[in-house]
C-alpha positions in Angstrom: 10.5 -13.1 4.3 8.8 -10.7 1.9 8.4 -7.1 3.1 5.6 -4.6 2.3 5.2 -0.9 2.9 1.6 0.4 3.3 0.7 4.1 3.2 -2.7 4.7 4.8 -2.4 1.6 6.9 -4.9 2.9 9.5 -7.7 3.3 6.9 -10.3 0.7 6.1 -8.3 -0.9 3.2 -5.0 -0.5 5.0 -6.1 -2.4 8.0 -7.6 -5.3 6.0 -4.5 -5.4 3.8 -2.1 -5.4 6.8 -4.1 -8.4 8.2 -3.9 -10.3 4.9 -0.1 -9.7 4.5 0.7 -10.6 8.0 -1.3 -13.8 7.6 0.8 -14.6 4.5 4.0 -14.2 6.4 5.1 -10.7 5.4 6.9 -8.2 7.4 4.7 -5.1 7.2 5.7 -1.4 7.6 3.0 1.1 7.8 2.9 4.9 7.4 0.7 6.6 10.0 0.0 10.3 10.6 0.8 11.1 14.3 -2.6 12.9 14.5 -4.5 9.8 13.3 -7.0 8.5 15.9 -7.4 5.3 13.9 -4.2 3.6 15.1 -5.9 1.8 17.8 -9.4 1.8 16.3 -8.7 -0.2 13.1 -5.2 -1.9 13.6 -5.1 -2.0 17.4 -5.5 -5.7 17.4 -2.4 -6.0 15.1 0.0 -3.7 17.1 1.5 -6.5 19.1 2.4 -8.5 16.0 6.2 -8.9 15.9 6.3 -8.3 12.1 4.2 -5.1 12.1 6.2 -1.9 12.2 4.6 1.5 12.4 6.3 4.7 11.2 5.0 8.2 11.8 4.9 10.6 8.9 2.7 12.1 6.2 2.1 11.2 2.6 2.8 14.8 1.6 6.3 14.8 3.1 8.2 13.3 0.2 11.7 13.5 1.7 10.6 11.6 4.9 8.8 9.0 2.7 11.9 8.5 0.6 14.0 7.9 3.6 11.6 5.4 5.1 11.3 3.4 1.8 15.1 3.3 1.3 15.6 2.2 4.9 12.9 -0.5 5.0 13.6 -1.8 1.5 10.2 -3.2 0.8 9.5 -5.7 -2.0 6.0 -4.3 -2.4 4.6 -0.8 -1.8 0.8 -0.2 -1.5 -0.2 3.4 -1.7 -3.5 3.7 -0.1 -3.1 7.1 1.7 -5.4 9.9 0.6 -8.1 12.4 1.5 -10.7 10.1 0.1 -14.0 11.7 0.8 -15.4 12.9 -2.5 -17.8 15.5 -1.3 -15.2 17.0 1.1 -12.8 17.3 -1.8 -14.9 20.2 -3.2 -14.2 22.1 0.1 -10.5 21.0 0.3 -9.4 20.7 -3.4 -5.7 21.7 -2.7 -5.2 19.4 0.2 -7.0 16.6 -1.6 -4.7 17.0 -4.6 -1.6 17.2 -2.4 -2.4 13.9 -0.7 -3.9 12.0 -3.7 -1.8 13.2 -6.6 1.3 14.5 -4.9 1.4 11.6 -2.5 1.3 9.1 -5.4 4.2 10.9 -7.1 6.3 10.8 -3.9 5.7 7.1 -3.6 6.6 6.4 -7.2 9.8 8.5 -6.9 10.8 6.7 -3.8 10.2 3.4 -5.5 12.3 4.5 -8.5 15.2 5.3 -6.2 14.9 2.0 -4.4 14.8 0.2 -7.8 18.4 1.1 -8.3 19.4 -1.4 -5.6 16.6 -4.0 -5.6 13.3 -5.0 -7.3 10.2 -3.3 -5.9 6.6 -3.4 -7.0 4.1 -0.6 -6.5 0.3 -0.7 -6.2 -1.5 2.6 -6.7 -5.1 2.8 -5.4 -7.1 4.2 -8.2 -10.8 4.9 -8.1 -14.0 4.3 -10.1 -14.7 8.0 -9.5 -12.3 8.7 -12.4 -14.9 7.5 -14.8 -17.4 10.2 -13.7 -20.5 10.5 -15.9 -19.2 8.6 -18.9 -22.0 7.1 -21.0 -20.6 3.6 -21.0 -21.7 0.7 -18.7 -20.1 -1.3 -17.3 -16.8 0.6 -17.1 -13.6 -1.3 -18.0 -9.9 -0.7 -18.1 -10.3 1.0 -21.5 -13.2 3.2 -20.6 -12.1 6.9 -20.9 -12.0 9.1 -17.7 -14.4 12.0 -17.1 -13.7 13.1 -13.6 -16.4 15.1 -11.8 -14.6 16.2 -8.5 -11.3 17.4 -7.3 -10.7 14.0 -5.8 -11.4 12.2 -9.1 -9.2 14.7 -11.0 -6.3 14.0 -8.6 -6.8 10.3 -8.9 -6.6 10.6 -12.7 -3.3 12.4 -12.4 -2.0 9.7 -10.1 -3.2 7.0 -12.4 -1.3 8.4 -15.4 1.8 9.1 -13.3 1.8 5.4 -12.4 1.5 4.4 -16.0 4.3 6.8 -16.9 6.7 5.5 -14.3 6.0 2.0 -15.6 6.7 2.9 -19.2 9.5 5.5 -18.7 11.5 3.9 -15.9 10.6 0.2 -16.1 9.0 0.3 -12.7 6.6 -2.5 -11.8 3.8 -0.1 -11.0 0.1 -1.1 -11.4 -3.2 0.6 -10.8 -6.2 -1.0 -9.1 -9.3 0.8 -10.3 -11.4 -0.1 -7.3 -15.2 0.5 -7.3 -16.9 1.4 -4.0 -16.0 -1.1 -1.3 -17.4 -1.0 2.2 -17.1 -2.9 5.6 -17.7 -2.5 9.3 -14.5 -0.5 9.3 -15.8 2.1 6.9 -15.6 5.7 8.2 -18.9 7.0 9.6 -18.7 10.0 7.2 -19.3 7.7 4.2 -22.9 7.1 3.1 -23.0 3.3 3.6 -21.7 3.3 7.2 -23.6 6.5 7.9 -26.8 4.5 7.0 -26.0 1.4 9.0 -24.8 3.3 12.1 -27.8 5.6 12.0 -30.3 2.8 11.7 -28.8 1.1 14.8 -28.8 4.3 16.7 -32.4 5.2 15.8 -33.5 1.7 16.9 -31.8 2.3 20.3 -33.4 5.8 20.6 -30.1 7.6 20.3 -30.9 9.4 17.0 -34.0 10.7 15.4 -33.2 11.6 11.8 -30.7 10.5 9.1 -29.7 13.3 6.7 -28.5 12.2 3.2 -27.8 13.7 -0.2 -28.6 12.2 -3.5 -30.6 9.0 -3.0 -30.6 8.1 -6.6 -26.8 7.8 -7.0 -26.0 4.2 -8.2 -22.8 2.5 -7.2 -21.1 -0.8 -7.5 -20.6 -1.8 -3.8 -18.3 -4.6 -2.7 -16.6 -5.8 0.4 -13.3 -4.3 1.3 -11.9 -7.6 2.6 -12.4 -9.1 -0.9 -10.8 -6.0 -2.6 -7.5 -6.0 -0.6 -7.0 -9.6 -1.8 -7.3 -8.2 -5.3 -4.6 -5.6 -4.5 -2.2 -8.3 -3.4 -3.0 -10.4 -6.5 -2.2 -7.4 -8.8 1.3 -7.3 -7.4 1.8 -11.0 -7.8 1.0 -10.9 -11.5 3.8 -11.6 -14.0 3.5 -8.2 -15.7 2.5 -4.8 -14.3 -0.9 -3.7 -15.7 -4.1 -2.1 -14.5 -7.2 -3.8 -13.3 -10.8 -2.9 -12.6 -12.0 -4.4 -9.3 -15.8 -4.5 -9.0 -18.8 -6.8 -8.4 -20.5 -5.9 -11.7 -23.8 -5.0 -10.0 -24.9 -1.5 -9.1 -27.4 -0.4 -6.5 -28.8 3.1 -5.5 -28.6 4.7 -2.1 -32.3 4.0 -1.9 -31.5 0.3 -2.4 -28.9 0.5 0.4 -31.5 2.0 2.6 -34.0 -0.7 1.7 -31.6 -3.5 2.4 -30.4 -1.9 5.7 -33.8 -1.2 7.2 -35.0 -4.7 6.2 -33.0 -5.8 9.2 -35.0 -3.4 11.5 -38.6 -4.7 11.6 -39.9 -1.7 13.6 -38.4 1.0 11.3 -39.2 2.4 7.9 -36.4 4.5 6.4 -38.9 6.8 4.8 -40.0 8.0 8.2 -36.5 9.0 9.4 -34.5 10.0 6.3 -34.4 13.6 5.1 -32.5 15.1 2.2 -29.9 17.8 3.0 -28.8 19.9 0.0 -25.5 20.5 1.6 -24.6 16.9 1.2 -25.2 16.9 -2.6 -22.1 17.3 -4.7 -21.8 20.4 -7.0 -21.2 17.9 -9.9 -22.8 14.6 -9.2 -21.8 11.2 -10.6 -25.0 9.3 -11.3 -24.1 5.7 -12.2 -21.0 3.6 -11.8 -20.7 -0.2 -12.4 -17.5 -2.1 -13.2 -16.5 -5.1 -15.3 -13.7 -7.0 -13.5 -13.5 -9.8 -16.2 -9.8 -9.0 -16.7 -9.1 -9.6 -13.0 -11.1 -12.8 -13.1 -9.2 -14.1 -16.2 -5.6 -13.0 -15.2 -5.7 -13.0 -11.4 -8.4 -15.5 -10.6 -10.1 -12.9 -8.5 -13.9 -12.8 -7.9 -15.8 -11.1 -5.1 -17.0 -13.4 -2.4 -19.4 -11.2 -0.5 -22.5 -10.0 -2.4 -24.5 -6.8 -1.7 -27.0 -8.4 0.7 -24.1 -10.1 2.6 -22.2 -6.8 2.8 -25.1 -4.9 4.3 -25.7 -7.8 6.7 -22.1 -7.7 7.9 -22.3 -3.9 8.5 -25.7 -4.0 10.2 -24.7 -6.9 12.5 -21.6 -5.0 13.5 -23.3 -1.7 14.2 -26.1 -3.4 16.2 -23.5 -5.3 18.2 -24.7 -8.8 17.3 -22.0 -9.7 14.8 -18.3 -10.3 14.8 -16.3 -7.7 12.8 -14.8 -9.1 9.6 
């Protein structure tokens, strides 16, 4: 039986990845902060599974992480833990760097120590935010980075550390440069889920206004369930290398509003949405869209859920008429 260790297992991606790996017959170990309220929210339905093992700890505690990795001896490590809210990273730059960059380094070092006794493969969750405002569309694995936030800067450092551990120590370590990916499990503080939740609440009379930042920001939005499949495929590849994971189609926040409110016949988003300057980033990223041709060619990966299907999944979940996926 193959064994995997997931940091950030209670997050959106961690929960979908844990499901996928358990379905594939893995033993799964997950790192959880004791203060996390998401243990029962996102992975509660998995807790009774005999091959799921939860360990309390923090990604910034390198010594504890090292001990857990050496004790559990995973075949694959997926580092998904981070303070991942980009706007919040401007208010918490040190903490963001500690979790994103420092955490990645702790994972890589633990894997390097484990590699002395057995083979181990490491997946590092990289981000399209690393590209920033680069004047190249679509972005690929060879597009240069121009980070525009503390979060993105920390992700760039973690990306290069992953490459360095691969080159210097012969570690099977690979970056997945994932573009925005959403689902009904997305946190309510992220713009996509904020929109679908607010629309449902407004329709029920529980909320009057929806406050947003930059409505013209364009992102390449995919479905998180598809993207964790790409993570797994990256670690099954013969050689460690880095992959862009994206749909290849971008939409603005306005587009997301249009598509969401299309499901609510009695509502017009223009009547309930107001712009709040506090929600606009000090340095904005205007347009991100990825080219995942390399993943299609080498991994056989392609997204299965399109933009309209993604919004429909989220709206149906938040209005209570759909089954969570």
